[in-house]
TORPA-4810 file (N, C-alpha, C, O; in nm, 3 decimals):
<nodes>
NODE_1_12.753_7.213_19.388_12.883_7.281_19.359_12.920_7.388_19.455_12.831_7.452_19.510_X
NODE_2_13.040_7.410_19.477_13.067_7.512_19.574_13.033_7.653_19.521_13.025_7.670_19.400_X
NODE_3_13.013_7.753_19.607_12.967_7.886_19.559_13.084_7.963_19.490_13.062_8.051_19.408_X
NODE_4_13.204_7.925_19.528_13.320_7.983_19.458_13.398_7.880_19.385_13.446_7.787_19.450_X
NODE_5_13.416_7.886_19.264_13.508_7.793_19.182_13.642_7.834_19.192_13.668_7.947_19.232_X
NODE_6_13.732_7.751_19.159_13.874_7.788_19.158_13.908_7.916_19.064_13.998_7.995_19.092_X
NODE_7_13.830_7.925_18.956_13.847_8.042_18.871_13.797_8.167_18.943_13.854_8.275_18.930_X
NODE_8_13.681_8.149_19.025_13.638_8.273_19.101_13.744_8.310_19.202_13.777_8.428_19.215_X
NODE_9_13.797_8.216_19.273_13.900_8.245_19.377_14.018_8.313_19.315_14.074_8.405_19.374_X
NODE_10_14.060_8.269_19.193_14.181_8.327_19.128_14.136_8.475_19.087_14.215_8.567_19.104_X
NODE_11_14.019_8.497_19.037_13.976_8.629_18.999_13.970_8.727_19.122_14.015_8.841_19.118_X
NODE_12_13.915_8.676_19.225_13.917_8.754_19.358_14.057_8.787_19.404_14.084_8.901_19.442_X
NODE_13_14.145_8.691_19.402_14.285_8.715_19.443_14.353_8.813_19.356_14.439_8.889_19.402_X
NODE_14_14.318_8.812_19.235_14.371_8.909_19.130_14.342_9.050_19.163_14.429_9.137_19.151_X
NODE_15_14.216_9.078_19.207_14.172_9.209_19.228_14.183_9.259_19.380_14.181_9.379_19.408_X
NODE_16_14.195_9.168_19.465_14.222_9.209_19.610_14.327_9.312_19.626_14.437_9.293_19.573_X
NODE_17_14.302_9.415_19.692_14.398_9.521_19.703_14.418_9.608_19.589_14.510_9.690_19.590_X
NODE_18_14.335_9.594_19.484_14.338_9.686_19.370_14.233_9.786_19.365_14.212_9.849_19.262_X
NODE_19_14.162_9.806_19.475_14.052_9.905_19.480_13.915_9.861_19.435_13.821_9.941_19.432_X
NODE_20_13.903_9.735_19.399_13.765_9.679_19.357_13.688_9.669_19.479_13.734_9.612_19.578_X
NODE_21_13.565_9.727_19.476_13.488_9.732_19.595_13.365_9.641_19.599_13.303_9.620_19.703_X
NODE_22_13.333_9.588_19.481_13.210_9.503_19.473_13.238_9.367_19.409_13.320_9.350_19.318_X
NODE_23_13.165_9.270_19.465_13.169_9.138_19.413_13.031_9.087_19.390_12.951_9.078_19.483_X
NODE_24_13.002_9.053_19.266_12.868_9.002_19.232_12.884_8.841_19.239_12.958_8.781_19.161_X
NODE_25_12.815_8.783_19.330_12.833_8.635_19.359_12.718_8.562_19.286_12.603_8.573_19.326_X
NODE_26_12.749_8.492_19.183_12.657_8.409_19.116_12.602_8.282_19.182_12.673_8.212_19.255_X
NODE_27_12.473_8.252_19.157_12.410_8.133_19.205_12.419_8.119_19.349_12.455_8.013_19.399_X
NODE_28_12.385_8.227_19.425_12.382_8.222_19.566_12.282_8.127_19.617_12.169_8.136_19.569_X
NODE_29_12.306_8.038_19.706_12.211_7.952_19.757_12.176_7.965_19.919_12.078_7.915_19.975_X
NODE_30_12.268_8.035_19.973_12.243_8.058_20.120_12.332_8.177_20.167_12.420_8.224_20.095_X
NODE_31_12.304_8.222_20.291_12.378_8.329_20.354_12.522_8.283_20.374_12.613_8.366_20.373_X
NODE_32_12.545_8.156_20.391_12.685_8.106_20.409_12.766_8.136_20.283_12.885_8.167_20.293_X
NODE_33_12.705_8.127_20.162_12.778_8.150_20.044_12.836_8.293_20.047_12.953_8.316_20.017_X
NODE_34_12.747_8.388_20.084_12.782_8.531_20.094_12.896_8.547_20.198_12.996_8.612_20.168_X
NODE_35_12.883_8.493_20.314_12.983_8.506_20.415_13.123_8.454_20.368_13.228_8.512_20.394_X
NODE_36_13.112_8.334_20.293_13.242_8.282_20.252_13.304_8.380_20.140_13.424_8.405_20.141_X
NODE_37_13.229_8.429_20.057_13.268_8.511_19.949_13.328_8.649_20.016_13.438_8.694_19.982_X
NODE_38_13.257_8.702_20.102_13.304_8.824_20.174_13.440_8.804_20.230_13.535_8.882_20.213_X
NODE_39_13.442_8.687_20.303_13.575_8.669_20.372_13.689_8.636_20.266_13.803_8.677_20.288_X
NODE_40_13.661_8.564_20.156_13.759_8.537_20.057_13.802_8.669_19.988_13.919_8.689_19.953_X
NODE_41_13.703_8.758_19.970_13.739_8.889_19.904_13.797_8.996_19.989_13.832_9.104_19.941_X
NODE_42_13.809_8.965_20.119_13.867_9.072_20.212_13.762_9.175_20.242_13.796_9.290_20.274_X
NODE_43_13.639_9.139_20.232_13.527_9.237_20.278_13.466_9.319_20.172_13.405_9.422_20.200_X
NODE_44_13.481_9.274_20.045_13.412_9.355_19.940_13.267_9.358_19.962_13.211_9.265_20.020_X
NODE_45_13.199_9.469_19.914_13.059_9.476_19.907_13.002_9.362_19.821_13.037_9.349_19.703_X
NODE_46_12.916_9.280_19.878_12.878_9.158_19.802_12.737_9.165_19.756_12.644_9.188_19.832_X
NODE_47_12.724_9.144_19.627_12.587_9.150_19.558_12.554_9.009_19.531_12.623_8.938_19.457_X
NODE_48_12.437_8.964_19.599_12.397_8.821_19.582_12.306_8.816_19.450_12.205_8.885_19.436_X
NODE_49_12.352_8.728_19.358_12.270_8.709_19.235_12.168_8.606_19.264_12.200_8.495_19.305_X
NODE_50_12.039_8.643_19.242_11.927_8.553_19.267_11.897_8.495_19.134_11.848_8.563_19.044_X
NODE_51_11.929_8.355_19.121_11.921_8.289_18.994_11.862_8.147_18.998_11.844_8.082_18.895_X
NODE_52_11.832_8.101_19.123_11.788_7.967_19.137_11.683_7.951_19.258_11.660_8.036_19.344_X
NODE_53_11.628_7.836_19.246_11.513_7.811_19.353_11.580_7.800_19.491_11.513_7.833_19.588_X
NODE_54_11.702_7.756_19.507_11.761_7.754_19.644_11.758_7.896_19.701_11.722_7.919_19.816_X
NODE_55_11.799_7.990_19.614_11.802_8.136_19.659_11.664_8.184_19.700_11.650_8.261_19.795_X
NODE_56_11.565_8.140_19.629_11.427_8.183_19.655_11.378_8.119_19.793_11.306_8.184_19.870_X
NODE_57_11.419_7.999_19.820_11.384_7.923_19.943_11.446_7.986_20.067_11.393_7.978_20.178_X
NODE_58_11.568_8.051_20.044_11.641_8.108_20.155_11.650_8.265_20.140_11.741_8.329_20.193_X
NODE_59_11.557_8.320_20.069_11.567_8.457_20.030_11.580_8.554_20.148_11.657_8.649_20.141_X
NODE_60_11.508_8.530_20.254_11.515_8.618_20.379_11.651_8.625_20.431_11.705_8.733_20.451_X
NODE_61_11.713_8.507_20.456_11.850_8.507_20.510_11.952_8.576_20.405_12.039_8.655_20.444_X
NODE_62_11.937_8.544_20.278_12.024_8.599_20.181_12.009_8.759_20.182_12.109_8.830_20.183_X
NODE_63_11.889_8.808_20.182_11.869_8.954_20.191_11.941_9.010_20.317_12.009_9.112_20.305_X
NODE_64_11.930_8.951_20.428_11.992_8.993_20.554_12.136_9.004_20.545_12.194_9.100_20.596_X
NODE_65_12.204_8.903_20.477_12.351_8.885_20.470_12.409_8.978_20.351_12.513_9.042_20.362_X
NODE_66_12.335_8.976_20.248_12.402_9.049_20.126_12.394_9.200_20.148_12.315_9.250_20.228_X
NODE_67_12.479_9.269_20.072_12.479_9.412_20.069_12.376_9.463_19.959_12.325_9.575_19.969_X
NODE_68_12.350_9.383_19.862_12.251_9.409_19.758_12.228_9.288_19.683_12.304_9.191_19.690_X
NODE_69_12.117_9.292_19.607_12.077_9.175_19.527_12.075_9.210_19.381_12.060_9.327_19.346_X
NODE_70_12.091_9.112_19.292_12.076_9.125_19.150_11.987_9.005_19.105_12.026_8.890_19.121_X
NODE_71_11.872_9.033_19.052_11.788_8.932_19.000_11.828_8.907_18.857_11.819_8.997_18.774_X
NODE_72_11.872_8.785_18.827_11.906_8.743_18.697_11.793_8.674_18.636_11.787_8.552_18.648_X
NODE_73_11.697_8.744_18.567_11.574_8.682_18.521_11.587_8.574_18.418_11.498_8.489_18.405_X
NODE_74_11.696_8.576_18.344_11.724_8.471_18.247_11.749_8.338_18.314_11.682_8.240_18.281_X
NODE_75_11.842_8.329_18.404_11.871_8.203_18.475_11.749_8.167_18.568_11.713_8.050_18.577_X
NODE_76_11.688_8.263_18.633_11.573_8.233_18.711_11.460_8.172_18.628_11.389_8.087_18.681_X
NODE_77_11.438_8.207_18.507_11.330_8.161_18.427_11.356_8.021_18.379_11.267_7.955_18.325_X
NODE_78_11.483_7.974_18.399_11.508_7.830_18.369_11.470_7.744_18.486_11.457_7.622_18.471_X
NODE_79_11.451_7.803_18.603_11.421_7.728_18.726_11.278_7.737_18.762_11.226_7.641_18.820_X
NODE_80_11.210_7.844_18.733_11.064_7.859_18.766_10.992_7.893_18.638_11.052_7.942_18.543_X
NODE_81_10.869_7.868_18.637_10.792_7.903_18.512_10.789_8.049_18.486_10.763_8.131_18.575_X
NODE_82_10.817_8.083_18.360_10.838_8.222_18.310_10.726_8.312_18.357_10.749_8.429_18.389_X
NODE_83_10.605_8.259_18.363_10.497_8.345_18.406_10.501_8.387_18.545_10.433_8.482_18.583_X
NODE_84_10.579_8.319_18.627_10.597_8.358_18.765_10.714_8.460_18.787_10.723_8.523_18.892_X
NODE_85_10.793_8.472_18.695_10.917_8.565_18.709_10.875_8.705_18.740_10.934_8.760_18.833_X
NODE_86_10.780_8.771_18.677_10.747_8.906_18.719_10.691_8.918_18.859_10.708_9.022_18.923_X
NODE_87_10.626_8.813_18.909_10.567_8.819_19.044_10.681_8.793_19.152_10.681_8.854_19.259_X
NODE_88_10.768_8.708_19.121_10.891_8.679_19.207_10.972_8.800_19.202_11.020_8.838_19.309_X
NODE_89_10.997_8.869_19.092_11.076_8.986_19.085_11.020_9.094_19.178_11.095_9.153_19.256_X
NODE_90_10.882_9.122_19.172_10.821_9.217_19.257_10.824_9.191_19.407_10.832_9.280_19.491_X
NODE_91_10.818_9.056_19.433_10.835_9.016_19.574_10.966_9.035_19.627_10.982_9.081_19.740_X
NODE_92_11.066_9.001_19.551_11.208_9.022_19.587_11.240_9.164_19.615_11.300_9.199_19.716_X
NODE_93_11.198_9.245_19.523_11.229_9.393_19.533_11.163_9.447_19.654_11.229_9.522_19.727_X
NODE_94_11.035_9.417_19.685_10.963_9.458_19.795_11.025_9.417_19.927_11.041_9.497_20.018_X
NODE_95_11.060_9.288_19.933_11.121_9.235_20.060_11.266_9.296_20.089_11.304_9.323_20.203_X
NODE_96_11.340_9.313_19.979_11.477_9.369_19.998_11.459_9.519_20.038_11.518_9.565_20.135_X
NODE_97_11.384_9.586_19.969_11.361_9.732_20.005_11.318_9.750_20.144_11.367_9.838_20.215_X
NODE_98_11.225_9.666_20.184_11.168_9.682_20.326_11.289_9.658_20.422_11.275_9.696_20.538_X
NODE_99_11.397_9.602_20.386_11.506_9.577_20.470_11.626_9.667_20.442_11.735_9.648_20.495_X
NODE_100_11.600_9.771_20.353_11.699_9.873_20.323_11.804_9.826_20.226_11.912_9.885_20.220_X
NODE_101_11.774_9.715_20.146_11.869_9.668_20.054_11.834_9.699_19.912_11.717_9.691_19.875_X
NODE_102_11.935_9.736_19.827_11.917_9.778_19.692_11.896_9.641_19.605_11.958_9.539_19.635_X
NODE_103_11.814_9.645_19.506_11.797_9.536_19.411_11.821_9.587_19.270_11.769_9.691_19.231_X
NODE_104_11.899_9.510_19.194_11.927_9.538_19.055_11.859_9.433_18.977_11.841_9.323_19.029_X
NODE_105_11.818_9.461_18.849_11.747_9.360_18.777_11.820_9.346_18.636_11.856_9.446_18.574_X
NODE_106_11.838_9.229_18.593_11.921_9.203_18.472_11.847_9.101_18.384_11.769_9.019_18.434_X
NODE_107_11.874_9.107_18.256_11.839_9.003_18.155_11.711_9.040_18.080_11.604_9.060_18.138_X
NODE_108_11.728_9.046_17.956_11.610_9.062_17.857_11.536_9.195_17.881_11.415_9.204_17.863_X
NODE_109_11.609_9.291_17.920_11.544_9.428_17.936_11.511_9.490_17.802_11.402_9.545_17.786_X
NODE_110_11.600_9.484_17.709_11.587_9.536_17.584_11.629_9.431_17.474_11.697_9.463_17.377_X
NODE_111_11.589_9.315_17.494_11.632_9.199_17.416_11.623_9.219_17.261_11.712_9.184_17.183_X
NODE_112_11.502_9.281_17.225_11.484_9.305_17.081_11.589_9.398_17.021_11.602_9.403_16.899_X
NODE_113_11.661_9.470_17.100_11.763_9.568_17.054_11.894_9.493_17.016_11.984_9.554_16.959_X
NODE_114_11.905_9.363_17.046_12.021_9.291_17.003_12.017_9.307_16.850_12.124_9.327_16.794_X
NODE_115_11.907_9.300_16.780_11.909_9.311_16.636_11.843_9.437_16.578_11.865_9.470_16.462_X
NODE_116_11.762_9.509_16.659_11.682_9.625_16.610_11.731_9.746_16.685_11.797_9.739_16.789_X
NODE_117_11.696_9.860_16.625_11.745_9.988_16.683_11.639_10.041_16.783_11.671_10.132_16.859_X
NODE_118_11.514_9.986_16.785_11.406_10.028_16.873_11.354_9.920_16.950_11.345_9.807_16.901_X
NODE_119_11.317_9.947_17.076_11.264_9.842_17.174_11.110_9.820_17.143_11.048_9.900_17.073_X
NODE_120_11.058_9.717_17.193_10.917_9.691_17.186_10.849_9.771_17.296_10.912_9.815_17.392_X
NODE_121_10.716_9.790_17.278_10.637_9.856_17.378_10.638_9.776_17.510_10.638_9.831_17.620_X
NODE_122_10.637_9.640_17.492_10.644_9.552_17.616_10.772_9.566_17.690_10.773_9.558_17.813_X
NODE_123_10.887_9.588_17.618_11.010_9.605_17.688_11.012_9.737_17.767_11.057_9.741_17.882_X
NODE_124_10.964_9.845_17.705_10.956_9.978_17.770_10.865_9.959_17.896_10.902_10.001_18.005_X
NODE_125_10.755_9.899_17.881_10.664_9.878_17.998_10.726_9.800_18.110_10.714_9.837_18.226_X
NODE_126_10.791_9.695_18.077_10.872_9.613_18.178_10.972_9.697_18.248_10.980_9.690_18.370_X
NODE_127_11.052_9.779_18.180_11.149_9.857_18.240_11.091_9.962_18.338_11.137_9.979_18.451_X
NODE_128_10.982_10.036_18.283_10.913_10.131_18.367_10.863_10.067_18.501_10.885_10.118_18.611_X
NODE_129_10.795_9.955_18.481_10.737_9.883_18.593_10.846_9.843_18.692_10.829_9.856_18.813_X
NODE_130_10.955_9.796_18.639_11.067_9.753_18.728_11.116_9.873_18.808_11.133_9.861_18.929_X
NODE_131_11.139_9.988_18.749_11.178_10.106_18.817_11.080_10.146_18.919_11.115_10.167_19.036_X
NODE_132_10.944_10.159_18.875_10.845_10.199_18.977_10.830_10.102_19.089_10.786_10.140_19.198_X
NODE_133_10.867_9.973_19.067_10.863_9.881_19.177_10.977_9.903_19.283_10.972_9.857_19.398_X
NODE_134_11.076_9.976_19.235_11.186_10.010_19.335_11.319_9.955_19.296_11.407_9.955_19.382_X
NODE_135_11.342_9.909_19.181_11.476_9.861_19.146_11.570_9.971_19.154_11.541_10.083_19.113_X
NODE_136_11.690_9.940_19.208_11.794_10.050_19.216_11.873_10.067_19.090_11.925_10.175_19.062_X
NODE_137_11.881_9.959_19.013_11.948_9.968_18.886_11.908_9.857_18.795_11.841_9.761_18.834_X
NODE_138_11.951_9.872_18.667_11.913_9.781_18.552_12.049_9.748_18.483_12.138_9.831_18.466_X
NODE_139_12.054_9.613_18.446_12.181_9.578_18.383_12.150_9.515_18.245_12.076_9.417_18.234_X
NODE_140_12.209_9.572_18.147_12.195_9.522_18.011_12.304_9.410_17.996_12.409_9.417_18.060_X
NODE_141_12.275_9.306_17.909_12.373_9.202_17.890_12.394_9.183_17.743_12.485_9.244_17.686_X
NODE_142_12.310_9.096_17.675_12.337_9.067_17.540_12.312_9.186_17.448_12.359_9.191_17.334_X
NODE_143_12.236_9.279_17.500_12.208_9.403_17.423_12.338_9.478_17.391_12.353_9.537_17.284_X
NODE_144_12.429_9.474_17.486_12.556_9.551_17.474_12.674_9.456_17.447_12.777_9.498_17.393_X
NODE_145_12.658_9.332_17.484_12.775_9.234_17.462_12.774_9.184_17.321_12.880_9.183_17.259_X
NODE_146_12.664_9.144_17.266_12.656_9.089_17.124_12.568_9.168_17.034_12.562_9.142_16.914_X
NODE_147_12.501_9.263_17.089_12.396_9.334_17.009_12.462_9.417_16.899_12.580_9.452_16.905_X
NODE_148_12.382_9.446_16.799_12.423_9.526_16.682_12.418_9.672_16.708_12.479_9.750_16.636_X
NODE_149_12.341_9.713_16.819_12.318_9.849_16.849_12.335_9.888_16.992_12.243_9.940_17.055_X
NODE_150_12.456_9.861_17.047_12.477_9.871_17.195_12.466_10.014_17.248_12.418_10.032_17.360_X
NODE_151_12.508_10.117_17.173_12.498_10.257_17.213_12.355_10.297_17.215_12.308_10.362_17.308_X
NODE_152_12.282_10.257_17.109_12.141_10.287_17.110_12.064_10.226_17.225_11.976_10.289_17.282_X
NODE_153_12.099_10.098_17.260_12.040_10.038_17.375_12.060_10.110_17.501_11.968_10.125_17.581_X
NODE_154_12.180_10.155_17.522_12.209_10.227_17.642_12.136_10.365_17.642_12.080_10.409_17.742_X
NODE_155_12.140_10.426_17.528_12.066_10.554_17.517_11.914_10.537_17.548_11.853_10.615_17.621_X
NODE_156_11.860_10.435_17.490_11.708_10.406_17.515_11.690_10.382_17.659_11.601_10.444_17.717_X
NODE_157_11.768_10.297_17.724_11.750_10.268_17.856_11.765_10.398_17.956_11.690_10.417_18.051_X
NODE_158_11.862_10.475_17.923_11.878_10.598_17.998_11.763_10.691_17.978_11.725_10.758_18.074_X
NODE_159_11.705_10.703_17.859_11.588_10.790_17.834_11.467_10.734_17.905_11.388_10.813_17.957_X
NODE_160_11.448_10.606_17.911_11.331_10.552_17.982_11.350_10.575_18.141_11.257_10.612_18.212_X
NODE_161_11.468_10.553_18.184_11.496_10.578_18.333_11.468_10.724_18.365_11.396_10.755_18.460_X
NODE_162_11.527_10.816_18.283_11.505_10.962_18.314_11.353_10.995_18.308_11.305_11.067_18.395_X
NODE_163_11.279_10.944_18.211_11.140_10.978_18.200_11.061_10.916_18.315_10.961_10.976_18.357_X
NODE_164_11.097_10.807_18.366_11.028_10.732_18.472_11.047_10.810_18.597_10.950_10.825_18.672_X
NODE_165_11.163_10.860_18.625_11.201_10.930_18.748_11.161_11.070_18.747_11.171_11.132_18.852_X
NODE_166_11.118_11.127_18.644_11.075_11.267_18.642_10.948_11.289_18.723_10.898_11.401_18.732_X
</nodes>
């Protein structure tokens, strides 16, 4: 499939010239995908979403071309064994940081909070480890999109971040 669908192109056209500065490009497979998206967007800062094995195979070239990376652990765990995801995440963060690129991490950070008001100890540990490894940011998804306690999830995440950075 092409890196930009007709719907993606329409969305980019809609926001071009409106002050939108960032484009998160899903399922990046190569540096060429990033170059095409940047050209199509008129030069927006491009965040390459790492979600598939093609991206892992071409990680060095993607890191060089992208302005930043976002590791989507949910999609990535459908492509590689789940027990490898933490190790791949650490390697991506280390490689990107060594090249001066920011990495954001998404998916299942506080998944238990979709239904509960409190996170699990494992989730807290995962977030702390991700921050200590050098992630520049964390992105909640289902916790705030469909969760019963979105404000609590944001507050918990902010509290963990503050405590980790102290």
